[in-house]
One Martini backbone bead per residue (centre of mass of N, CA, C, O) as a GRO file, in nm:
protein
  285
    1UNK     BB    1  -5.462   4.075  -2.011
    2UNK     BB    2  -5.488   3.761  -2.096
    3UNK     BB    3  -5.291   3.482  -2.091
    4UNK     BB    4  -5.168   3.229  -2.250
    5UNK     BB    5  -5.104   2.919  -2.201
    6UNK     BB    6  -4.832   2.729  -2.175
    7UNK     BB    7  -4.662   2.468  -2.293
    8UNK     BB    8  -4.525   2.221  -2.154
    9UNK     BB    9  -4.237   2.062  -2.119
   10UNK     BB   10  -4.121   1.768  -2.200
   11UNK     BB   11  -3.972   1.510  -2.072
   12UNK     BB   12  -3.690   1.428  -2.282
   13UNK     BB   13  -3.672   1.658  -2.469
   14UNK     BB   14  -3.521   1.796  -2.734
   15UNK     BB   15  -3.304   2.094  -2.721
   16UNK     BB   16  -3.114   2.264  -2.961
   17UNK     BB   17  -2.977   2.011  -3.030
   18UNK     BB   18  -2.631   2.024  -3.105
   19UNK     BB   19  -2.291   2.021  -3.064
   20UNK     BB   20  -2.042   2.066  -3.285
   21UNK     BB   21  -1.751   2.034  -3.177
   22UNK     BB   22  -1.765   1.762  -3.019
   23UNK     BB   23  -1.904   1.604  -3.257
   24UNK     BB   24  -1.661   1.608  -3.452
   25UNK     BB   25  -1.485   1.420  -3.278
   26UNK     BB   26  -1.683   1.183  -3.287
   27UNK     BB   27  -1.676   1.154  -3.594
   28UNK     BB   28  -1.377   1.087  -3.604
   29UNK     BB   29  -1.401   0.819  -3.450
   30UNK     BB   30  -1.598   0.684  -3.655
   31UNK     BB   31  -1.422   0.705  -3.907
   32UNK     BB   32  -1.181   0.540  -3.800
   33UNK     BB   33  -1.339   0.277  -3.755
   34UNK     BB   34  -1.425   0.241  -4.050
   35UNK     BB   35  -1.133   0.239  -4.173
   36UNK     BB   36  -1.033  -0.004  -4.012
   37UNK     BB   37  -1.224  -0.213  -4.135
   38UNK     BB   38  -1.136  -0.173  -4.429
   39UNK     BB   39  -0.837  -0.249  -4.382
   40UNK     BB   40  -0.886  -0.533  -4.278
   41UNK     BB   41  -1.025  -0.644  -4.531
   42UNK     BB   42  -0.788  -0.592  -4.719
   43UNK     BB   43  -0.583  -0.771  -4.569
   44UNK     BB   44  -0.741  -1.036  -4.589
   45UNK     BB   45  -0.759  -1.049  -4.901
   46UNK     BB   46  -0.451  -1.043  -4.950
   47UNK     BB   47  -0.381  -1.308  -4.803
   48UNK     BB   48  -0.568  -1.497  -4.970
   49UNK     BB   49  -0.423  -1.417  -5.256
   50UNK     BB   50  -0.086  -1.390  -5.152
   51UNK     BB   51  -0.040  -1.478  -4.877
   52UNK     BB   52   0.138  -1.442  -4.571
   53UNK     BB   53   0.375  -1.249  -4.725
   54UNK     BB   54   0.211  -1.008  -4.786
   55UNK     BB   55   0.259  -0.663  -4.784
   56UNK     BB   56  -0.029  -0.558  -4.805
   57UNK     BB   57  -0.142  -0.690  -4.547
   58UNK     BB   58   0.056  -0.564  -4.348
   59UNK     BB   59  -0.018  -0.266  -4.404
   60UNK     BB   60  -0.325  -0.288  -4.352
   61UNK     BB   61  -0.313  -0.372  -4.054
   62UNK     BB   62  -0.152  -0.128  -3.962
   63UNK     BB   63  -0.368   0.082  -4.045
   64UNK     BB   64  -0.590  -0.025  -3.860
   65UNK     BB   65  -0.435   0.035  -3.596
   66UNK     BB   66  -0.396   0.343  -3.646
   67UNK     BB   67  -0.698   0.417  -3.652
   68UNK     BB   68  -0.747   0.345  -3.360
   69UNK     BB   69  -0.550   0.553  -3.249
   70UNK     BB   70  -0.700   0.802  -3.369
   71UNK     BB   71  -0.961   0.750  -3.219
   72UNK     BB   72  -0.846   0.797  -2.941
   73UNK     BB   73  -0.779   1.094  -2.981
   74UNK     BB   74  -1.064   1.193  -3.037
   75UNK     BB   75  -1.192   1.074  -2.773
   76UNK     BB   76  -1.011   1.250  -2.573
   77UNK     BB   77  -1.140   1.540  -2.677
   78UNK     BB   78  -1.455   1.558  -2.674
   79UNK     BB   79  -1.503   1.576  -2.360
   80UNK     BB   80  -1.311   1.817  -2.304
   81UNK     BB   81  -1.443   2.019  -2.495
   82UNK     BB   82  -1.724   2.009  -2.360
   83UNK     BB   83  -1.625   2.110  -2.079
   84UNK     BB   84  -1.476   2.375  -2.164
   85UNK     BB   85  -1.750   2.481  -2.334
   86UNK     BB   86  -2.016   2.394  -2.200
   87UNK     BB   87  -2.134   2.125  -2.413
   88UNK     BB   88  -2.295   1.925  -2.265
   89UNK     BB   89  -2.488   1.620  -2.345
   90UNK     BB   90  -2.696   1.358  -2.406
   91UNK     BB   91  -2.630   1.327  -2.701
   92UNK     BB   92  -2.320   1.319  -2.679
   93UNK     BB   93  -2.302   1.068  -2.501
   94UNK     BB   94  -2.448   0.869  -2.695
   95UNK     BB   95  -2.279   0.921  -2.949
   96UNK     BB   96  -2.009   0.832  -2.821
   97UNK     BB   97  -2.091   0.539  -2.760
   98UNK     BB   98  -2.149   0.450  -3.051
   99UNK     BB   99  -1.865   0.513  -3.159
  100UNK     BB  100  -1.713   0.320  -2.964
  101UNK     BB  101  -1.830   0.054  -3.066
  102UNK     BB  102  -1.696   0.076  -3.343
  103UNK     BB  103  -1.386   0.164  -3.278
  104UNK     BB  104  -1.355  -0.036  -2.988
  105UNK     BB  105  -1.518  -0.302  -3.079
  106UNK     BB  106  -1.544  -0.388  -3.380
  107UNK     BB  107  -1.270  -0.321  -3.508
  108UNK     BB  108  -1.083  -0.495  -3.315
  109UNK     BB  109  -1.235  -0.765  -3.365
  110UNK     BB  110  -1.178  -0.787  -3.663
  111UNK     BB  111  -0.874  -0.766  -3.639
  112UNK     BB  112  -0.826  -1.010  -3.451
  113UNK     BB  113  -0.940  -1.224  -3.653
  114UNK     BB  114  -0.782  -1.151  -3.923
  115UNK     BB  115  -0.481  -1.157  -3.785
  116UNK     BB  116  -0.502  -1.418  -3.560
  117UNK     BB  117  -0.690  -1.647  -3.731
  118UNK     BB  118  -0.702  -1.668  -4.041
  119UNK     BB  119  -0.401  -1.749  -4.100
  120UNK     BB  120  -0.406  -2.019  -3.933
  121UNK     BB  121  -0.615  -2.178  -4.115
  122UNK     BB  122  -0.386  -2.234  -4.350
  123UNK     BB  123  -0.195  -2.438  -4.139
  124UNK     BB  124  -0.435  -2.634  -4.092
  125UNK     BB  125  -0.664  -2.847  -4.052
  126UNK     BB  126  -1.004  -2.882  -4.101
  127UNK     BB  127  -1.088  -2.953  -3.811
  128UNK     BB  128  -0.929  -2.728  -3.658
  129UNK     BB  129  -1.041  -2.494  -3.827
  130UNK     BB  130  -1.333  -2.503  -3.727
  131UNK     BB  131  -1.275  -2.458  -3.425
  132UNK     BB  132  -1.117  -2.195  -3.449
  133UNK     BB  133  -1.341  -2.028  -3.578
  134UNK     BB  134  -1.554  -2.054  -3.356
  135UNK     BB  135  -1.385  -1.946  -3.118
  136UNK     BB  136  -1.309  -1.674  -3.251
  137UNK     BB  137  -1.599  -1.566  -3.280
  138UNK     BB  138  -1.680  -1.575  -2.982
  139UNK     BB  139  -1.456  -1.395  -2.859
  140UNK     BB  140  -1.486  -1.142  -3.040
  141UNK     BB  141  -1.786  -1.102  -2.967
  142UNK     BB  142  -1.737  -1.073  -2.662
  143UNK     BB  143  -1.586  -0.807  -2.691
  144UNK     BB  144  -1.826  -0.643  -2.796
  145UNK     BB  145  -2.027  -0.695  -2.563
  146UNK     BB  146  -1.843  -0.598  -2.328
  147UNK     BB  147  -1.806  -0.313  -2.439
  148UNK     BB  148  -2.106  -0.227  -2.437
  149UNK     BB  149  -2.149  -0.282  -2.133
  150UNK     BB  150  -1.933  -0.084  -2.036
  151UNK     BB  151  -2.069   0.172  -2.151
  152UNK     BB  152  -2.339   0.151  -2.003
  153UNK     BB  153  -2.221   0.161  -1.717
  154UNK     BB  154  -2.080   0.435  -1.748
  155UNK     BB  155  -2.335   0.608  -1.802
  156UNK     BB  156  -2.470   0.545  -1.528
  157UNK     BB  157  -2.234   0.637  -1.336
  158UNK     BB  158  -2.190   0.933  -1.450
  159UNK     BB  159  -2.489   1.030  -1.347
  160UNK     BB  160  -2.370   1.013  -1.073
  161UNK     BB  161  -2.260   1.222  -0.818
  162UNK     BB  162  -2.096   0.983  -0.640
  163UNK     BB  163  -1.880   0.933  -0.842
  164UNK     BB  164  -1.567   0.824  -0.909
  165UNK     BB  165  -1.344   1.027  -1.109
  166UNK     BB  166  -1.049   0.867  -1.064
  167UNK     BB  167  -1.209   0.599  -1.156
  168UNK     BB  168  -1.247   0.292  -1.310
  169UNK     BB  169  -1.483   0.032  -1.381
  170UNK     BB  170  -1.299  -0.120  -1.556
  171UNK     BB  171  -1.190  -0.154  -1.861
  172UNK     BB  172  -1.157   0.052  -2.100
  173UNK     BB  173  -1.229   0.027  -2.431
  174UNK     BB  174  -0.990   0.187  -2.550
  175UNK     BB  175  -0.772   0.018  -2.399
  176UNK     BB  176  -0.843  -0.254  -2.524
  177UNK     BB  177  -0.801  -0.166  -2.819
  178UNK     BB  178  -0.505  -0.072  -2.778
  179UNK     BB  179  -0.377  -0.351  -2.738
  180UNK     BB  180  -0.440  -0.467  -3.015
  181UNK     BB  181  -0.315  -0.235  -3.187
  182UNK     BB  182  -0.024  -0.249  -3.067
  183UNK     BB  183   0.045  -0.535  -3.151
  184UNK     BB  184   0.002  -0.504  -3.454
  185UNK     BB  185   0.196  -0.262  -3.489
  186UNK     BB  186   0.453  -0.415  -3.385
  187UNK     BB  187   0.441  -0.681  -3.565
  188UNK     BB  188   0.231  -0.695  -3.834
  189UNK     BB  189   0.256  -0.983  -3.868
  190UNK     BB  190   0.077  -1.239  -3.903
  191UNK     BB  191  -0.054  -1.507  -3.762
  192UNK     BB  192   0.055  -1.865  -3.802
  193UNK     BB  193   0.067  -1.997  -3.530
  194UNK     BB  194  -0.112  -2.188  -3.311
  195UNK     BB  195   0.002  -2.089  -3.040
  196UNK     BB  196  -0.037  -1.785  -3.090
  197UNK     BB  197  -0.342  -1.803  -3.144
  198UNK     BB  198  -0.420  -1.901  -2.860
  199UNK     BB  199  -0.298  -1.659  -2.708
  200UNK     BB  200  -0.469  -1.444  -2.849
  201UNK     BB  201  -0.743  -1.540  -2.745
  202UNK     BB  202  -0.680  -1.507  -2.445
  203UNK     BB  203  -0.637  -1.203  -2.455
  204UNK     BB  204  -0.920  -1.121  -2.562
  205UNK     BB  205  -1.071  -1.250  -2.322
  206UNK     BB  206  -0.935  -1.079  -2.102
  207UNK     BB  207  -1.035  -0.805  -2.203
  208UNK     BB  208  -1.336  -0.871  -2.176
  209UNK     BB  209  -1.331  -0.922  -1.871
  210UNK     BB  210  -1.208  -0.646  -1.773
  211UNK     BB  211  -1.447  -0.466  -1.869
  212UNK     BB  212  -1.666  -0.628  -1.660
  213UNK     BB  213  -1.523  -0.574  -1.419
  214UNK     BB  214  -1.414  -0.450  -1.078
  215UNK     BB  215  -1.171  -0.318  -1.176
  216UNK     BB  216  -0.953  -0.058  -1.109
  217UNK     BB  217  -0.889   0.250  -1.291
  218UNK     BB  218  -0.727   0.508  -1.388
  219UNK     BB  219  -0.820   0.850  -1.425
  220UNK     BB  220  -0.780   1.151  -1.657
  221UNK     BB  221  -1.033   1.351  -1.637
  222UNK     BB  222  -0.929   1.547  -1.393
  223UNK     BB  223  -0.741   1.683  -1.584
  224UNK     BB  224  -0.644   2.020  -1.589
  225UNK     BB  225  -0.584   2.237  -1.864
  226UNK     BB  226  -0.612   2.532  -1.701
  227UNK     BB  227  -0.375   2.486  -1.536
  228UNK     BB  228  -0.089   2.553  -1.398
  229UNK     BB  229   0.236   2.458  -1.509
  230UNK     BB  230   0.529   2.342  -1.516
  231UNK     BB  231   0.793   2.338  -1.736
  232UNK     BB  232   0.846   2.029  -1.717
  233UNK     BB  233   0.582   1.938  -1.852
  234UNK     BB  234   0.651   2.028  -2.142
  235UNK     BB  235   0.896   1.847  -2.173
  236UNK     BB  236   0.752   1.575  -2.126
  237UNK     BB  237   0.548   1.601  -2.352
  238UNK     BB  238   0.754   1.631  -2.585
  239UNK     BB  239   0.898   1.360  -2.529
  240UNK     BB  240   0.652   1.177  -2.571
  241UNK     BB  241   0.594   1.258  -2.863
  242UNK     BB  242   0.868   1.165  -2.977
  243UNK     BB  243   0.854   0.867  -2.892
  244UNK     BB  244   0.600   0.799  -3.054
  245UNK     BB  245   0.719   0.880  -3.329
  246UNK     BB  246   0.993   0.699  -3.322
  247UNK     BB  247   0.859   0.453  -3.105
  248UNK     BB  248   0.564   0.341  -3.137
  249UNK     BB  249   0.565   0.033  -3.102
  250UNK     BB  250   0.688   0.031  -2.801
  251UNK     BB  251   0.540   0.256  -2.649
  252UNK     BB  252   0.244   0.159  -2.699
  253UNK     BB  253   0.276  -0.124  -2.583
  254UNK     BB  254   0.368  -0.049  -2.297
  255UNK     BB  255   0.129   0.138  -2.226
  256UNK     BB  256  -0.112  -0.056  -2.270
  257UNK     BB  257  -0.016  -0.299  -2.100
  258UNK     BB  258   0.039  -0.142  -1.839
  259UNK     BB  259  -0.259  -0.049  -1.798
  260UNK     BB  260  -0.386  -0.333  -1.788
  261UNK     BB  261  -0.210  -0.438  -1.531
  262UNK     BB  262  -0.263  -0.216  -1.309
  263UNK     BB  263  -0.525  -0.311  -1.188
  264UNK     BB  264  -0.458  -0.601  -1.083
  265UNK     BB  265  -0.198  -0.516  -0.928
  266UNK     BB  266  -0.330  -0.315  -0.730
  267UNK     BB  267  -0.529  -0.524  -0.609
  268UNK     BB  268  -0.315  -0.724  -0.506
  269UNK     BB  269  -0.159  -0.525  -0.320
  270UNK     BB  270  -0.404  -0.449  -0.142
  271UNK     BB  271  -0.444  -0.743  -0.026
  272UNK     BB  272  -0.149  -0.774   0.090
  273UNK     BB  273  -0.160  -0.444   0.171
  274UNK     BB  274  -0.337  -0.320   0.389
  275UNK     BB  275  -0.455  -0.073   0.544
  276UNK     BB  276  -0.445   0.076   0.822
  277UNK     BB  277  -0.602   0.129   1.089
  278UNK     BB  278  -0.760   0.346   1.258
  279UNK     BB  279  -0.729   0.522   1.525
  280UNK     BB  280  -0.811   0.532   1.840
  281UNK     BB  281  -1.008   0.686   2.054
  282UNK     BB  282  -0.938   0.905   2.329
  283UNK     BB  283  -1.095   0.930   2.630
  284UNK     BB  284  -1.156   1.129   2.873
  285UNK     BB  285  -1.200   1.101   3.226
   0.00000   0.00000   0.00000
């Protein structure tokens, strides 16, 4: 009996939906980004109504920074869970990138503007206030654009089989958002001085530039959680968790800023001390 020809599957069509477990971690990243934006708006409104010394605004900005930190935790696990459970998919990769734009692009940009620019506007004249607002909007928006471009480039490079898995090209967007969140979490009080506000804008602009640069940063994605580790590793991990819990302001600040400068510093040292040339081959006569 003749069989009916089956309809060939079209290329690019989604089959089988999406994987629940890694997508739940991605949803956690997205929720934390959304809550961070809400906390930033609450802090900005508190400062405008109660002055620069309002404790409510201080706590709200700190909460916004903490939500970005929790988004980083969720984002660190979604890809690893997908690889461990063999549940990676094109949908998961695109969904993760969209969540990263919100949690590590838009949320820290809104926080950087509301915490480091808006309070300064209340202490300067109207002419300088207009210029500061315009420059602040441009630089914080550039942070969002550069972060989105960084994610798009990462998705293209990760699809290539010959990509170096041990290094990132450009500062990862979670690391850039981590620098902003760590500084806000450490200082807590909003910036009031014009000089500090100008320095804050320069830092945000530097982070945007590093994300789209060709500077290489170490990647920890190749770290295999299934391999046996010495007992000392458990002690070090426990000590690191305790330090973050007890001294989160200083530990997170040193870690985020240290990772940010590690890329340019490594590149500078490589240019000053290039590796020796390979030895010449000696051919027998």
